[in-house]
N, C-alpha and C positions, 0 to 999 in steps of 0.2 A: 515478741519483741524483736526488733531488728537492730543491728549494729551498723551504724554509718561511720566510716572512717574517712577523714579528710587528710590528705597527704600534702603537707605544706602549710606554713603559717605566715604567709606574706599577703600581698595585696589582693589575692584571690582566696586564699585559704581562710584567713580570719573572717572576712565578711560571710563566706560560705558557712563557717561554723556557727556564727551568730544567727544567720537566717535559718539554717537548718534547725537549730535548737528552738527558735521561735515558732517555726512552721509545724514541726512534728509533735505528735502526742508524747507526753513525758515518759511513757513506757519504753520508748525507743532510746537507744544509747548513741551519743555522738562523741567521737574521739578525734582529736587532732594529733597527727604524728609529724614531727619536724626534726630537722637536724641541728636545731639551735633553740635555746631558751628564749630568744629575743625576736621581736618584730622590729623592722626598721622601715622608715618611709622612704622608699627608693627614689621618688622624684626630687628629694632634697639633696641627693648625693652630689650634684654639681656645686652646690653651696659649700658642702663639706670640703670638696677638693681645693677650694681657694680660701679656706678658713673663715667663711661667713657663718658656718655652723660647726658645732662640735658634735661628736658622736652621740653624747648623752641627750642632745636636744631632739634627735630624730629616732631614737631607739629606746625600747623599754622591754622588760621581761613580761611575757604574756601569761605565764601559768596562773597567777592569781586572778587575772581578769577572766580567763576561760573557765576556771573551776568555779568562780563566783556565779557563772551562768549555767552551771551544771554540765560543763563540757570537760571530758577527761583529756589530759594532755601528756604526751610522751615525747621526750626530746632526744631520744636515742638515735633517730635517723633510720631510714629504710635502706637496706642493702640490696634487696631485690623484691619485686612484686611477682607473686605467683598466681595469676588470674585463674588458672585451671583449678587451683585449690582454694580460691577466695581467701588468700593469706598474704600478709606482708612478713618478709624476713627482715628482722632488724639488725643493726650493726653490732649489737651485743650478743647475737645468737638466738635471742628470743623471737617469738612470732606473735602476730596479731591477726586474728580471724575477722573477716568482715562479711556483712550481707550486701552492703553497697560501698563502693569506693569512689571517692572524688579525688582525682589527681590535680593538684594545684601547686606543683613544685616550682614553677618557673623553669628556666632553661639551664643547661650546662653551657658555660662560656668557652667557645672553641678557639682559645688563644693559640693552641698547638697547630692550627691550620696555616699560620703565617709565621715563618721563622723570625724570632726576636720580638714577637708581639706579646704584650701583657706585663703586668706588674710583678709576676712571680717568675723570675729568671729571664724576663725579657727586658726591653728598653723603653716601654711606654707605660703610661698610667691608664686607669680605667675608672669610670664612675658607675659601673653596673652594680656594684655591691659596696656597702659602707666600709668593708675591710679594704677594698681597693681605693676608695675615695680617701680613706685615712692615710694611706701611703703618700698620696699627693699632699694632703693636709699637712703632713710632717715635713715635706720638702719644699712647699710653695715659697716660704720665706727665703730659703736658700737660693731658689731660682731668682727671686726678685732682687736679691743682693748681687747676683751675677746674671743679669738678663741677657737674652739672646733670642734666636728664632724659635717660634712655636709651630708645630704641625699638629693639627687636630682634625678629627673626622671619624669615618667609619669604613672598615675594610670590606672587601667583596663578600657577599653573602649575608652581610648585616641586615637587620630588619628594623631595628629601633634607632632611627636617625635623629629624632627630636632632641635627645640629650646632647648629641654632638653639637648641634646648632646652639643650644642653650649654653653649653660650656664655652664655646668660642666667644660668644657675646659677653658672658659673665667674666671670663678672663680679661677681655678687652676693657670692660668697665672697671675692674679692679686695678688693672695696670694704669688706666687713665687717672684714677683717684690717687695712685702713688706717683703720678707724673713721670712714669718711665715707659709709657707706651711707644715713644719714639725710638726706643732701643730694642723693640720686639717686633720684627716682621712676622706676620701670621699667614699661614696657608691652610686652607680647608681642603682636605682630601676626602673624596667620597665616591662610592661605587654607583651612586645615583646618576641617571642620565642627564639630569640638570639640577641646579640648586632649587630646593623646594619640592622635589618629587616626593620625598618622605616615605618611599616604599608604597605610596598610595596613588600614584599617577597624578600627584598634586592635589591640593584642596583649594578651591577658589583661586585667588591670585597669589598663592604661596610662592610661586616662582618669582614674580615681579617684586613682591614685598621683601622677600629674603635676599634677593640679588641686590636690591636697592640698599638694604640695611648693611650688607657686607661691603658694598662699595663705599658707603658713608663712613664705615669704621676702618677702611683700608685693609680688609681681609681678602686676600687673593684665594682663588679656588681652582681645583682640578676635579672635573667630573669624569664619569666613565673610567674610574681609576681602579687599578688592581695593584695592591701592595705586594710586592714579590719577596721582599726581605727587609729586615730592620736591624741595623747595627747600632752600637752606641754612638749617638749623635748624628746618625744618618739613616734616612728612609729611602728605599728604592721603589719607585712607583712607575707603572706602565699605564699611560693614558691611551684610551681607545676611541675610535670614531663611532658614529651612530650605527655602523654596521658591525661593530665589535672587532674591527681590524686595528691592530696596533698602530698608534699614531705618533707617540713620542715617549721616550724614557726620561724620567726625572730622578735626580739624586738630590734629596732635600735635606740640608743640614738642620739640626734642631738642638736646642738646649733643654727643651721640654716638649713632650708629646703625649696626647691622650687620644687613643684610637679605640673605637668600639669594635668588638669582635663579632663574628657570626655566632649564631646560637645553634644548639642541637639538644636532643633529649637527654635527660639525666641518666646516669648509669643504671639506676634501679629499674628502668623500663626499656632501656636501649636493647634493640634486637629481638624483642618479644613478638613473635609472628602473630599478626592479626590485631595486635594492640597498638603498635606504632608503625610509622613509615620508615623509609631508609635512614633519615637523619634522627630518628628517635622521637619525633613528635607524635603525640597521641591522636589517633584517628577517631573522629566523632561524626555522628550524623547531625541533622539540623536540630536535634533535641539535646545536644551535647553528650550523646550516648555512644559508646563504642559499639560498632555493628556486630562484632564477634562475641564480646563479653558484655552482655546486656546489663549487668549490674555495675559496670564501670563507666563513670562519667569523667569529663575533664574540662577545666576552665583555665583561661589565662594564656600565658606565653607558651606553655607546654603543648597547646593544641596545634594540630597540623592545619595550616591554611596556605593554599598555593599563592604564588606571587600574583599580584593584580594584573600584571602584563609582562610580556617578554622585554628584557632590557639587555643592552650590549654587554654589561657586566652584571652578574647575578645580584639581585636585591630581594630581600624577603619582605613579608608583609608584617607591619607592627600590630601588636595587640595593646591598645590604649586602655586607660583606666576605666572609663565608663563602659567601654565595650566588654571588659572583663566582668564588671559588675552585672551587666545584662546576662552574660553566660552563667554567672552564679545564680541569679534569680531563676532562670529557666531550669537549671539543674535541680535546685531545691524544690521547685514546683513539680517537676517530673518524678523525683524520688517520692515525694509525698503522694502524688497520684498513684504511683505504683503500689505503695503500701496500703492505700485504701481501695484498691481495685478499680481505679478510674484510668482512662487513657492518658498516658504520659506524652502529651502532644504539644507542650509549650515550646515556643521558639524564641530565642534571644534576638533582639533587633540588631545587635552589633552596631549600635549607634556610637558615635565618638564625640566627646567633648574634651578638648585639650587646651591646657594653659602652659605656655612655654615662656619661662622667665629669661630676660636678656639683661638682667642686672639692674637697670633703672626703668626699663620698659619691658615689652614682651609682645608675643603674638598669641592669638587664640583662634581656634577653629571649631566649627561644628560640622560634622559630616554624617548625614542620615540617609542610608547607613554608611558605615566606614568604608565598606567595599563598594566601589562604583558598579553600575550607575547609581546616582544618588537623587534623593528628593530635595535635600538641602546640602549646599556646597559653599559654606561661608568661612572666610578667613579675614582676620582683622588684626590691628596692632594698636599699641598705646601704653601709656604709663599705668593705666588701670590694671593691666594684666599682671604686672609685677606685684601690685598690692593684692590682687585676687589670689595669686599663687601663694603668697605668704599666708593669707587668711585660710586658704584651703589646707595648707600643711597643718595648721593648728587644729582646724575643724576635723580633719580625717583622723589625726592621732587621738583627739578627744573621743571621737566615735568608737575607735577601737578599744579605748580604755573603758568606755561606758558599756560596751557590749551591744552596740547598735549598728546595724549595717546601713539602714536608711530610715531616718526619722520621718514621721508623717509629713512634716512641712517640706522636707527636701523633695520627697516624691511628688507632692502637690505642685511645688514650684516648677519642677522639671516637666511635669505633665502640662502645665499651663504654657510652657514654652514649646510644647510639641515634641519633647524628648522623653521617650519611654523605653523601658527595659524589655518588655515582652511585646511580640507582635499580636 
């Protein structure tokens, strides 16, 4: 019997647990270790921030659903991974031994890298976690009663740019509905070299479509931006040219700001030689396996992926939902192959399918694969995206409660569209 431990119960960890349990023989044990009792649907956080969703609509306790599928659940949280001993040290002083470990923790949010950044002791909000989105949720009405300038975007080193664009347009939509948009100048500040870069070198006509959308909504932007400091009501931004040379300094007043931070690896793995790189992201080969510790795999945002290209101001590479699901499937197949004595040679496609809601409309893209060069490079917009995002929220949460990672019909439809998880 082998013990497979999955570290994390989010968008990567929950599907990994369900797929692992379905794929492996019942004699093998599957355990999920998380630092919380709850799963929350991260893509809905922008809606939470403007009170379009409440916490209870996108979050639920997972223990019952996991145990119903024969998956053990521990919510103590991991203090440190000890890969040389095949052991997790938990926050309560206990330990868990494993035969295989799947790291699916997501990132640590590096608010500390910019003075004054973040919702905990800083001067900006965040939609990276439901806890952060709820801070805005509680204050959004107060802002709307006393409206003023908004600064929104992503700081240097950030890799997940999509939610920043979503939040800018969602705020715009909400303010228009309240008929106070005229009182709220909006500036989008980003480390991207151009609007629509997305940390991916652009996808299709993402630049043209997003620039047009921001012009239409009266949202100004500053690209190649490095945020140097944030004070209460004021953001200090240095704009650079295409060569990375300082171009202009900005002092941007704001009554409200949401800025996405850079990511790094979680404390439980940070600094472990051979397991992670300098920023603490887990190093994996093309089979999602760590080269040094062969029984350790990783999926999702915690995986080390280099930037797709050099940029004047540092930009990371995002890990989108379907891309993460493909990592999960490859990992599950490779652990299964290892257990039955077959070659663990499955590779994730890292294909990307993304829906970004803009309040009343939205944009969607398909990138096959996500990292260029690509076979498919499609980007589109329309009101249908908003409806599709709402439907997907309900669908994904329902899957996580049913204990299903990918129903047969979902896989069949995606395959018909030429979008697959494994090479």
